[in-house]
N, CA, C and O atoms as a CHARMM CRD file, in Angstrom:
* protein
*
  296
    1    1 MET  N      0.97200  -0.84000   0.28500 PROA 1      0.00000
    2    1 MET  CA     0.23400   0.47100   0.19500 PROA 1      0.00000
    3    1 MET  C      0.75700   1.13600   0.33300 PROA 1      0.00000
    4    1 MET  O      1.50400   1.18900   1.31000 PROA 1      0.00000
    5    2 PRO  N      0.64900   2.37400  -0.89300 PROA 2      0.00000
    6    2 PRO  CA     1.34100   3.89000  -1.09300 PROA 2      0.00000
    7    2 PRO  C      1.15200   4.34500   0.42700 PROA 2      0.00000
    8    2 PRO  O      0.16300   4.16300   1.13800 PROA 2      0.00000
    9    3 ARG  N      2.40400   5.00900   0.75600 PROA 3      0.00000
   10    3 ARG  CA     1.91000   5.94100   1.95000 PROA 3      0.00000
   11    3 ARG  C      1.22200   7.36600   1.42600 PROA 3      0.00000
   12    3 ARG  O      1.04000   7.86800   0.31700 PROA 3      0.00000
   13    4 ALA  N      1.04300   7.60900   2.28200 PROA 4      0.00000
   14    4 ALA  CA     0.93600   8.73800   2.03700 PROA 4      0.00000
   15    4 ALA  C      1.43300  10.27800   1.63900 PROA 4      0.00000
   16    4 ALA  O      0.32800  10.69400   1.28900 PROA 4      0.00000
   17    5 LYS  N      1.70400  10.62500   1.58100 PROA 5      0.00000
   18    5 LYS  CA     2.50100  11.71600   1.24800 PROA 5      0.00000
   19    5 LYS  C      2.18000  13.00600   2.60200 PROA 5      0.00000
   20    5 LYS  O      1.09700  13.23600   3.13900 PROA 5      0.00000
   21    6 PRO  N      3.12500  13.48100   2.79400 PROA 6      0.00000
   22    6 PRO  CA     2.85800  14.83200   3.86300 PROA 6      0.00000
   23    6 PRO  C      2.48100  15.82200   2.84200 PROA 6      0.00000
   24    6 PRO  O      2.84700  15.77500   1.66800 PROA 6      0.00000
   25    7 PRO  N      1.40300  17.10300   3.58900 PROA 7      0.00000
   26    7 PRO  CA     1.48400  17.52200   3.42100 PROA 7      0.00000
   27    7 PRO  C      2.60800  19.09000   2.98800 PROA 7      0.00000
   28    7 PRO  O      3.47000  19.52100   3.75400 PROA 7      0.00000
   29    8 VAL  N      2.34800  19.56400   1.89500 PROA 8      0.00000
   30    8 VAL  CA     3.14100  20.74900   1.41900 PROA 8      0.00000
   31    8 VAL  C      3.23600  22.29600   2.35800 PROA 8      0.00000
   32    8 VAL  O      2.51000  23.24800   2.06900 PROA 8      0.00000
   33    9 SER  N      3.63600  22.31500   2.80900 PROA 9      0.00000
   34    9 SER  CA     3.54400  23.71000   3.41500 PROA 9      0.00000
   35    9 SER  C      3.31900  25.67100   1.68500 PROA 9      0.00000
   36    9 SER  O      3.85800  25.88900   0.60000 PROA 9      0.00000
   37   10 ARG  N      2.48800  26.27200   2.36400 PROA 10     0.00000
   38   10 ARG  CA     3.08200  27.13000   0.37600 PROA 10     0.00000
   39   10 ARG  C      3.50200  28.32300   1.57700 PROA 10     0.00000
   40   10 ARG  O      3.29400  29.52500   1.41500 PROA 10     0.00000
   41   11 SER  N      3.86100  27.98200   2.27400 PROA 11     0.00000
   42   11 SER  CA     3.43500  29.55100   3.45200 PROA 11     0.00000
   43   11 SER  C      5.66900  29.40100   3.37400 PROA 11     0.00000
   44   11 SER  O      6.50600  28.50000   3.42000 PROA 11     0.00000
   45   12 PRO  N      5.64700  30.90700   3.24100 PROA 12     0.00000
   46   12 PRO  CA     7.47800  30.45400   3.17000 PROA 12     0.00000
   47   12 PRO  C      8.04800  29.57000   4.85500 PROA 12     0.00000
   48   12 PRO  O      7.37700  28.87600   5.61900 PROA 12     0.00000
   49   13 ARG  N      9.34900  29.93600   4.92500 PROA 13     0.00000
   50   13 ARG  CA     9.73600  29.16500   6.59600 PROA 13     0.00000
   51   13 ARG  C      9.73400  30.83700   7.58400 PROA 13     0.00000
   52   13 ARG  O     10.02900  31.99700   7.29400 PROA 13     0.00000
   53   14 GLY  N      9.42900  30.41100   8.34000 PROA 14     0.00000
   54   14 GLY  CA     9.72000  31.43000   9.83300 PROA 14     0.00000
   55   14 GLY  C      7.80700  32.25200   9.42500 PROA 14     0.00000
   56   14 GLY  O      7.55600  33.40600   9.77100 PROA 14     0.00000
   57   15 VAL  N      6.83300  31.42700   8.74400 PROA 15     0.00000
   58   15 VAL  CA     5.89900  32.11500   9.27700 PROA 15     0.00000
   59   15 VAL  C      4.99700  31.60400   9.93500 PROA 15     0.00000
   60   15 VAL  O      4.60200  30.44500   9.81400 PROA 15     0.00000
   61   16 LEU  N      4.58600  32.43500  10.70000 PROA 16     0.00000
   62   16 LEU  CA     3.46300  31.97600  11.05000 PROA 16     0.00000
   63   16 LEU  C      2.08000  31.98400  11.67000 PROA 16     0.00000
   64   16 LEU  O      1.42300  32.89900  12.16600 PROA 16     0.00000
   65   17 LYS  N      1.72900  30.16500  11.42400 PROA 17     0.00000
   66   17 LYS  CA     0.93700  29.51200  10.53900 PROA 17     0.00000
   67   17 LYS  C     -0.11500  29.28700  12.01800 PROA 17     0.00000
   68   17 LYS  O     -1.17800  28.69300  11.83300 PROA 17     0.00000
   69   18 ASP  N      0.21700  29.76600  13.42300 PROA 18     0.00000
   70   18 ASP  CA    -0.60800  29.70400  14.52900 PROA 18     0.00000
   71   18 ASP  C     -0.92200  30.80700  14.63000 PROA 18     0.00000
   72   18 ASP  O     -1.60200  31.06300  15.62400 PROA 18     0.00000
   73   19 LYS  N     -0.76500  31.34600  14.18400 PROA 19     0.00000
   74   19 LYS  CA    -1.60100  33.13000  15.02200 PROA 19     0.00000
   75   19 LYS  C     -1.78800  33.77200  13.34000 PROA 19     0.00000
   76   19 LYS  O     -0.96000  34.43800  12.71900 PROA 19     0.00000
   77   20 PRO  N     -2.87400  33.41000  12.97700 PROA 20     0.00000
   78   20 PRO  CA    -2.80000  34.38100  12.01000 PROA 20     0.00000
   79   20 PRO  C     -3.64900  35.45500  12.54800 PROA 20     0.00000
   80   20 PRO  O     -3.88800  35.77000  13.71300 PROA 20     0.00000
   81   21 VAL  N     -4.14200  36.05800  11.16700 PROA 21     0.00000
   82   21 VAL  CA    -4.80700  37.96400  11.02500 PROA 21     0.00000
   83   21 VAL  C     -5.49100  37.77100  10.12800 PROA 21     0.00000
   84   21 VAL  O     -5.36600  37.66700   8.90800 PROA 21     0.00000
   85   22 SER  N     -6.60800  37.70600  11.17100 PROA 22     0.00000
   86   22 SER  CA    -7.82200  38.35300  10.35200 PROA 22     0.00000
   87   22 SER  C     -8.25000  39.75000  10.34800 PROA 22     0.00000
   88   22 SER  O     -7.90900  40.62500  11.14300 PROA 22     0.00000
   89   23 MET  N     -9.32500  39.88100   8.99500 PROA 23     0.00000
   90   23 MET  CA    -9.54500  41.24500   8.39100 PROA 23     0.00000
   91   23 MET  C    -11.06600  40.67600   7.97400 PROA 23     0.00000
   92   23 MET  O    -11.56800  39.60900   7.62100 PROA 23     0.00000
   93   24 ARG  N    -11.64700  42.59100   8.33700 PROA 24     0.00000
   94   24 ARG  CA   -13.04400  42.30800   7.43600 PROA 24     0.00000
   95   24 ARG  C    -12.91400  43.56800   6.97600 PROA 24     0.00000
   96   24 ARG  O    -12.59400  44.68000   7.39600 PROA 24     0.00000
   97   25 LEU  N    -13.50700  42.67300   5.28300 PROA 25     0.00000
   98   25 LEU  CA   -13.12900  42.76000   4.10500 PROA 25     0.00000
   99   25 LEU  C    -14.95400  43.84100   3.32300 PROA 25     0.00000
  100   25 LEU  O    -16.05900  43.32700   3.49800 PROA 25     0.00000
  101   26 LEU  N    -14.84300  44.91300   2.73800 PROA 26     0.00000
  102   26 LEU  CA   -16.31800  44.75500   1.64600 PROA 26     0.00000
  103   26 LEU  C    -16.36200  43.43500   1.15600 PROA 26     0.00000
  104   26 LEU  O    -15.67200  42.45900   1.44900 PROA 26     0.00000
  105   27 SER  N    -17.21100  43.56000   0.42800 PROA 27     0.00000
  106   27 SER  CA   -18.19300  42.21100  -0.29000 PROA 27     0.00000
  107   27 SER  C    -17.24000  43.35500  -1.37600 PROA 27     0.00000
  108   27 SER  O    -16.40000  43.35900  -0.47600 PROA 27     0.00000
  109   28 THR  N    -16.91600  43.85000  -1.94200 PROA 28     0.00000
  110   28 THR  CA   -16.65600  44.72500  -3.36200 PROA 28     0.00000
  111   28 THR  C    -14.82600  44.22800  -3.13100 PROA 28     0.00000
  112   28 THR  O    -14.19300  44.20800  -4.18600 PROA 28     0.00000
  113   29 GLU  N    -14.16800  43.91900  -2.06300 PROA 29     0.00000
  114   29 GLU  CA   -13.03900  44.09800  -2.00200 PROA 29     0.00000
  115   29 GLU  C    -11.84600  43.05700  -1.86800 PROA 29     0.00000
  116   29 GLU  O    -10.61700  42.98600  -1.86600 PROA 29     0.00000
  117   30 ARG  N    -13.90900  41.69700  -1.66900 PROA 30     0.00000
  118   30 ARG  CA   -13.43200  40.28700  -0.83500 PROA 30     0.00000
  119   30 ARG  C    -13.34600  39.64400  -2.77100 PROA 30     0.00000
  120   30 ARG  O    -12.79200  38.70700  -3.34600 PROA 30     0.00000
  121   31 ASP  N    -14.42600  41.03400  -3.26300 PROA 31     0.00000
  122   31 ASP  CA   -14.91000  40.05100  -4.59000 PROA 31     0.00000
  123   31 ASP  C    -13.08300  40.05000  -6.08000 PROA 31     0.00000
  124   31 ASP  O    -12.52200  39.27700  -6.85600 PROA 31     0.00000
  125   32 GLN  N    -12.96900  41.53800  -5.56000 PROA 32     0.00000
  126   32 GLN  CA   -12.03900  42.04100  -6.36300 PROA 32     0.00000
  127   32 GLN  C    -10.70300  40.46500  -5.24900 PROA 32     0.00000
  128   32 GLN  O    -10.22900  39.36000  -5.51600 PROA 32     0.00000
  129   33 LEU  N    -10.70100  41.00800  -4.58600 PROA 33     0.00000
  130   33 LEU  CA    -9.43400  39.52000  -4.13600 PROA 33     0.00000
  131   33 LEU  C     -9.11500  38.00500  -4.43100 PROA 33     0.00000
  132   33 LEU  O     -8.09100  37.32900  -4.52900 PROA 33     0.00000
  133   34 GLU  N    -10.48300  37.78900  -4.52800 PROA 34     0.00000
  134   34 GLU  CA   -10.80600  36.38300  -4.91300 PROA 34     0.00000
  135   34 GLU  C    -10.32400  36.05500  -6.82500 PROA 34     0.00000
  136   34 GLU  O     -9.90100  35.13100  -7.51900 PROA 34     0.00000
  137   35 ARG  N    -10.77400  37.61600  -6.97900 PROA 35     0.00000
  138   35 ARG  CA   -10.42900  37.52300  -8.47800 PROA 35     0.00000
  139   35 ARG  C     -9.18600  37.36600  -8.95400 PROA 35     0.00000
  140   35 ARG  O     -8.91800  36.54500  -9.83000 PROA 35     0.00000
  141   36 MET  N     -8.46000  38.02800  -8.49000 PROA 36     0.00000
  142   36 MET  CA    -6.96100  38.45200  -8.13100 PROA 36     0.00000
  143   36 MET  C     -6.55800  37.08100  -8.09600 PROA 36     0.00000
  144   36 MET  O     -6.16400  36.41000  -9.05100 PROA 36     0.00000
  145   37 ALA  N     -6.72600  36.64200  -6.61400 PROA 37     0.00000
  146   37 ALA  CA    -5.77000  35.57800  -6.44000 PROA 37     0.00000
  147   37 ALA  C     -6.57100  34.48700  -7.41300 PROA 37     0.00000
  148   37 ALA  O     -5.72100  33.59700  -7.37500 PROA 37     0.00000
  149   38 LEU  N     -7.56800  33.98100  -8.21000 PROA 38     0.00000
  150   38 LEU  CA    -7.86600  33.60600  -9.57800 PROA 38     0.00000
  151   38 LEU  C     -6.45000  33.76500 -10.49200 PROA 38     0.00000
  152   38 LEU  O     -5.54400  33.02300 -10.87000 PROA 38     0.00000
  153   39 GLU  N     -6.74600  34.89800 -10.58700 PROA 39     0.00000
  154   39 GLU  CA    -5.85700  35.15500 -12.27600 PROA 39     0.00000
  155   39 GLU  C     -4.45800  34.20100 -11.60600 PROA 39     0.00000
  156   39 GLU  O     -4.23000  33.14300 -12.19300 PROA 39     0.00000
  157   40 GLU  N     -3.83000  34.45400 -10.77800 PROA 40     0.00000
  158   40 GLU  CA    -2.52800  34.33700 -10.20500 PROA 40     0.00000
  159   40 GLU  C     -2.67800  32.94400  -9.50000 PROA 40     0.00000
  160   40 GLU  O     -1.81100  32.58600  -8.70200 PROA 40     0.00000
  161   41 ASN  N     -3.62400  32.25100  -9.74300 PROA 41     0.00000
  162   41 ASN  CA    -3.42000  30.85700  -9.42300 PROA 41     0.00000
  163   41 ASN  C     -3.39200  30.42800  -7.94800 PROA 41     0.00000
  164   41 ASN  O     -3.56600  29.30400  -7.47600 PROA 41     0.00000
  165   42 ARG  N     -3.07500  31.84800  -7.19800 PROA 42     0.00000
  166   42 ARG  CA    -2.78800  32.07900  -5.85800 PROA 42     0.00000
  167   42 ARG  C     -4.30000  31.28300  -4.85600 PROA 42     0.00000
  168   42 ARG  O     -5.40300  31.02600  -5.33800 PROA 42     0.00000
  169   43 SER  N     -3.83200  31.04000  -3.32500 PROA 43     0.00000
  170   43 SER  CA    -4.91500  31.31200  -2.40400 PROA 43     0.00000
  171   43 SER  C     -5.14800  32.35600  -2.09400 PROA 43     0.00000
  172   43 SER  O     -4.23400  33.17200  -1.97500 PROA 43     0.00000
  173   44 LEU  N     -6.67700  32.74600  -1.81700 PROA 44     0.00000
  174   44 LEU  CA    -6.88000  33.53100  -1.30800 PROA 44     0.00000
  175   44 LEU  C     -6.24900  34.41800   0.27900 PROA 44     0.00000
  176   44 LEU  O     -6.67400  35.54300   0.54200 PROA 44     0.00000
  177   45 SER  N     -5.37700  33.81300   1.05700 PROA 45     0.00000
  178   45 SER  CA    -4.17600  34.17000   1.78800 PROA 45     0.00000
  179   45 SER  C     -2.83200  33.84300   1.72700 PROA 45     0.00000
  180   45 SER  O     -1.99700  33.43800   2.53500 PROA 45     0.00000
  181   46 SER  N     -2.85600  34.22000   0.16800 PROA 46     0.00000
  182   46 SER  CA    -1.42000  33.69300  -0.28600 PROA 46     0.00000
  183   46 SER  C     -1.24300  35.30900  -0.61700 PROA 46     0.00000
  184   46 SER  O     -0.41000  36.16200  -0.30900 PROA 46     0.00000
  185   47 LEU  N     -2.94500  35.27600  -1.71800 PROA 47     0.00000
  186   47 LEU  CA    -2.52800  36.98500  -2.10300 PROA 47     0.00000
  187   47 LEU  C     -2.43400  37.87800  -1.46900 PROA 47     0.00000
  188   47 LEU  O     -1.55600  38.73400  -1.58000 PROA 47     0.00000
  189   48 ALA  N     -3.85700  37.84900  -0.19800 PROA 48     0.00000
  190   48 ALA  CA    -3.56300  38.23400   1.03200 PROA 48     0.00000
  191   48 ALA  C     -2.05600  38.74800   1.61500 PROA 48     0.00000
  192   48 ALA  O     -1.74800  39.93700   1.53600 PROA 48     0.00000
  193   49 ARG  N     -1.25700  37.86100   2.13500 PROA 49     0.00000
  194   49 ARG  CA    -0.25000  38.14400   2.94000 PROA 49     0.00000
  195   49 ARG  C      0.58600  38.83100   1.45600 PROA 49     0.00000
  196   49 ARG  O      1.58400  39.50400   1.71600 PROA 49     0.00000
  197   50 LEU  N      0.38700  38.75200   0.65300 PROA 50     0.00000
  198   50 LEU  CA     1.69900  39.69500  -0.65600 PROA 50     0.00000
  199   50 LEU  C      1.56000  40.89300  -1.03100 PROA 50     0.00000
  200   50 LEU  O      2.52900  41.62500  -1.23100 PROA 50     0.00000
  201   51 VAL  N     -0.17200  41.41400  -1.24400 PROA 51     0.00000
  202   51 VAL  CA    -0.92500  42.63600  -1.22900 PROA 51     0.00000
  203   51 VAL  C     -0.85200  43.34800   0.01900 PROA 51     0.00000
  204   51 VAL  O     -1.16700  44.53600  -0.03600 PROA 51     0.00000
  205   52 LEU  N     -0.28500  42.58100   1.84100 PROA 52     0.00000
  206   52 LEU  CA    -0.28700  43.03200   2.91400 PROA 52     0.00000
  207   52 LEU  C      0.98000  43.13300   2.29100 PROA 52     0.00000
  208   52 LEU  O      1.02800  44.03900   1.45900 PROA 52     0.00000
  209   53 LEU  N      1.98700  42.50300   2.43400 PROA 53     0.00000
  210   53 LEU  CA     3.59700  43.47000   2.45200 PROA 53     0.00000
  211   53 LEU  C      3.97800  44.82800   1.35400 PROA 53     0.00000
  212   53 LEU  O      4.93800  45.58800   1.48100 PROA 53     0.00000
  213   54 GLU  N      3.02000  44.86500   0.36200 PROA 54     0.00000
  214   54 GLU  CA     3.18300  45.51300  -0.61300 PROA 54     0.00000
  215   54 GLU  C      3.08800  46.92400   0.39600 PROA 54     0.00000
  216   54 GLU  O      3.79100  47.85700   0.78500 PROA 54     0.00000
  217   55 GLY  N      1.69800  46.37300   0.52300 PROA 55     0.00000
  218   55 GLY  CA     1.48300  48.12300   1.47900 PROA 55     0.00000
  219   55 GLY  C      2.06800  48.37700   2.75500 PROA 55     0.00000
  220   55 GLY  O      2.53800  49.39300   3.26500 PROA 55     0.00000
  221   56 LEU  N      1.93900  47.33200   3.10000 PROA 56     0.00000
  222   56 LEU  CA     3.84100  47.42400   4.60200 PROA 56     0.00000
  223   56 LEU  C      4.44600  48.51000   4.46100 PROA 56     0.00000
  224   56 LEU  O      4.41800  49.66100   4.89700 PROA 56     0.00000
  225   57 ALA  N      5.40800  47.42300   3.22700 PROA 57     0.00000
  226   57 ALA  CA     6.16900  48.69400   2.32600 PROA 57     0.00000
  227   57 ALA  C      5.90700  50.10500   2.10300 PROA 57     0.00000
  228   57 ALA  O      6.52700  51.08300   2.52100 PROA 57     0.00000
  229   58 ALA  N      5.22700  50.05700   1.61700 PROA 58     0.00000
  230   58 ALA  CA     4.57100  51.27000   0.84400 PROA 58     0.00000
  231   58 ALA  C      4.11100  52.50100   2.15200 PROA 58     0.00000
  232   58 ALA  O      4.58000  53.61300   2.39600 PROA 58     0.00000
  233   59 TYR  N      3.42900  52.01700   2.55200 PROA 59     0.00000
  234   59 TYR  CA     2.54700  53.07500   4.42300 PROA 59     0.00000
  235   59 TYR  C      4.18200  53.49400   5.04400 PROA 59     0.00000
  236   59 TYR  O      4.42100  54.69100   5.20500 PROA 59     0.00000
  237   60 GLU  N      5.69900  52.04200   5.50800 PROA 60     0.00000
  238   60 GLU  CA     6.45300  52.52100   5.93000 PROA 60     0.00000
  239   60 GLU  C      6.86300  53.72100   5.62000 PROA 60     0.00000
  240   60 GLU  O      7.21900  54.65600   6.33700 PROA 60     0.00000
  241   61 ASN  N      6.72200  53.53700   3.68000 PROA 61     0.00000
  242   61 ASN  CA     7.97900  54.31900   3.53200 PROA 61     0.00000
  243   61 ASN  C      7.80200  55.95800   3.00100 PROA 61     0.00000
  244   61 ASN  O      8.56400  56.83400   2.59200 PROA 61     0.00000
  245   62 ARG  N      5.69300  55.76300   3.37600 PROA 62     0.00000
  246   62 ARG  CA     4.57600  57.25100   3.81500 PROA 62     0.00000
  247   62 ARG  C      4.85500  57.52000   5.12700 PROA 62     0.00000
  248   62 ARG  O      4.32800  58.53900   5.57200 PROA 62     0.00000
  249   63 SER  N      5.44300  56.97100   5.75700 PROA 63     0.00000
  250   63 SER  CA     5.20800  57.34100   7.16200 PROA 63     0.00000
  251   63 SER  C      7.33300  57.38600   7.40600 PROA 63     0.00000
  252   63 SER  O      7.67200  58.48300   7.85000 PROA 63     0.00000
  253   64 LEU  N      8.15400  56.72500   7.24800 PROA 64     0.00000
  254   64 LEU  CA     9.92100  57.61000   6.73300 PROA 64     0.00000
  255   64 LEU  C      9.16100  59.26200   6.11300 PROA 64     0.00000
  256   64 LEU  O      9.32600  60.28300   6.78000 PROA 64     0.00000
  257   65 ARG  N      8.66500  59.27300   5.29400 PROA 65     0.00000
  258   65 ARG  CA     8.43200  60.78600   4.61800 PROA 65     0.00000
  259   65 ARG  C      7.85000  61.74700   5.71900 PROA 65     0.00000
  260   65 ARG  O      8.45300  62.63800   6.31800 PROA 65     0.00000
  261   66 ALA  N      7.01700  61.50000   5.80000 PROA 66     0.00000
  262   66 ALA  CA     6.33500  62.50500   6.98500 PROA 66     0.00000
  263   66 ALA  C      6.55200  62.84900   8.13000 PROA 66     0.00000
  264   66 ALA  O      5.72300  63.46800   8.79700 PROA 66     0.00000
  265   67 VAL  N      8.06800  62.40000   8.68400 PROA 67     0.00000
  266   67 VAL  CA     8.39300  62.07800   9.84400 PROA 67     0.00000
  267   67 VAL  C      9.79500  62.89800  10.05800 PROA 67     0.00000
  268   67 VAL  O     10.28900  63.44300  11.04600 PROA 67     0.00000
  269   68 ALA  N     10.41700  62.67500   8.06400 PROA 68     0.00000
  270   68 ALA  CA    11.59400  63.70600   7.65000 PROA 68     0.00000
  271   68 ALA  C     11.11000  65.02500   6.78200 PROA 68     0.00000
  272   68 ALA  O     11.59600  65.89400   6.05700 PROA 68     0.00000
  273   69 GLN  N     10.05500  64.68400   7.23100 PROA 69     0.00000
  274   69 GLN  CA     9.19000  66.21200   6.96600 PROA 69     0.00000
  275   69 GLN  C      8.13600  66.75500   8.28200 PROA 69     0.00000
  276   69 GLN  O      6.93100  66.99900   8.21500 PROA 69     0.00000
  277   70 GLY  N      8.76000  66.81400   9.09200 PROA 70     0.00000
  278   70 GLY  CA     6.97800  66.97800  10.67400 PROA 70     0.00000
  279   70 GLY  C      6.29900  66.63400  10.35600 PROA 70     0.00000
  280   70 GLY  O      5.96200  67.80700  10.51000 PROA 70     0.00000
  281   71 THR  N      5.47500  66.10600   9.94400 PROA 71     0.00000
  282   71 THR  CA     4.71300  66.60800   8.97700 PROA 71     0.00000
  283   71 THR  C      3.59400  65.21000   9.57400 PROA 71     0.00000
  284   71 THR  O      4.24000  64.26100   9.12900 PROA 71     0.00000
  285   72 PRO  N      2.32700  64.55400  10.30200 PROA 72     0.00000
  286   72 PRO  CA     1.81200  63.70100  10.86200 PROA 72     0.00000
  287   72 PRO  C      1.89800  63.05500   9.50700 PROA 72     0.00000
  288   72 PRO  O      1.75600  63.74600   8.49900 PROA 72     0.00000
  289   73 SER  N      2.15500  61.58200   9.42500 PROA 73     0.00000
  290   73 SER  CA     1.70700  60.42000   8.86700 PROA 73     0.00000
  291   73 SER  C      0.18800  60.28800   7.84800 PROA 73     0.00000
  292   73 SER  O      0.20700  59.91300   6.67600 PROA 73     0.00000
  293   74 CYS  N     -0.89600  60.63300   8.50600 PROA 74     0.00000
  294   74 CYS  CA    -2.37900  60.63400   8.65300 PROA 74     0.00000
  295   74 CYS  C     -2.50100  61.46600   7.02800 PROA 74     0.00000
  296   74 CYS  O     -3.60300  61.75700   6.56400 PROA 74     0.00000
């Protein structure tokens, strides 16, 4: 009898799988995320993580520029 293959993790090494982050989305945002995930052949979680990482970098850059200019980042 063939042995079952162990599950394959698609998360990058070091990702905290036991500490998920939940967020609430508008239905239009969820639809857009689902469409993009389908187009890129990714799971919703995988795409959401990529979008979050890009957004974090942009947010951090904006915050650093605001600090350098002495203005609030919001």
